[in-house]
C-alpha positions, 0 to 999 in steps of 0.5 A, spaced: 732 374 389 735 368 392 741 372 394 737 377 398 733 372 401 739 369 404 742 375 406 735 377 410 735 371 414 743 371 415 742 379 418 736 376 422 740 370 425 747 373 426 745 378 432 741 372 435 747 367 435 752 373 437 748 374 443 747 366 445 754 365 445 755 371 450 751 368 455 754 364 461 752 357 462 751 357 470 745 361 469 739 361 475 732 364 475 731 370 479 727 369 486 720 371 486 719 378 487 716 380 494 709 384 493 709 391 494 709 394 501 702 395 504 699 390 499 697 385 504 694 390 508 689 393 503 683 393 506 676 390 503 670 395 503 665 393 508 658 392 505 652 393 508 645 390 505 639 393 507 632 392 504 627 398 503 620 396 501 622 391 495 628 395 493 635 392 495 641 397 497 648 395 498 652 400 502 660 400 500 664 403 506 672 404 506 674 406 513 667 407 515 666 412 510 660 411 505 663 412 498 658 407 493 651 404 494 648 399 489 640 400 488 637 394 486 629 395 484 624 390 484 623 391 477 628 394 473 636 394 472 640 396 478 644 402 478 650 405 482 650 411 486 657 414 487 661 419 491 668 422 489 669 425 495 666 428 502 664 435 499 661 432 492 654 430 491 651 423 489 652 421 482 648 416 478 651 411 473 647 405 470 650 405 463 656 401 460 661 406 461 663 409 468 662 416 469 668 421 469 671 421 475 676 427 476 682 425 480 683 429 487 689 427 491 689 429 498 696 431 499 696 434 506 690 433 512 690 438 518 
């Protein structure tokens, strides 16, 4: 049993020692990677807060297009109205799970 234990430890340590012997002595860390292109120019959504009666409505716009609204009623739980694309209707979500959003990519715009 002891021999088996020593063989297992030796089998685990030998590859590590062989790898450590091959490393050069003058290693330096790599420089910090630059951010991906276009990352620093990512637009923030424009948020407009309006009051309708006692309800508060926050409108979220990206490039001037309204894509989400957060409605906070005077009494009750806030809920969100989201729009997947220009042709779809508003979908309400208020639960712990986000609504199912089908991926739709714009490949060409004429």
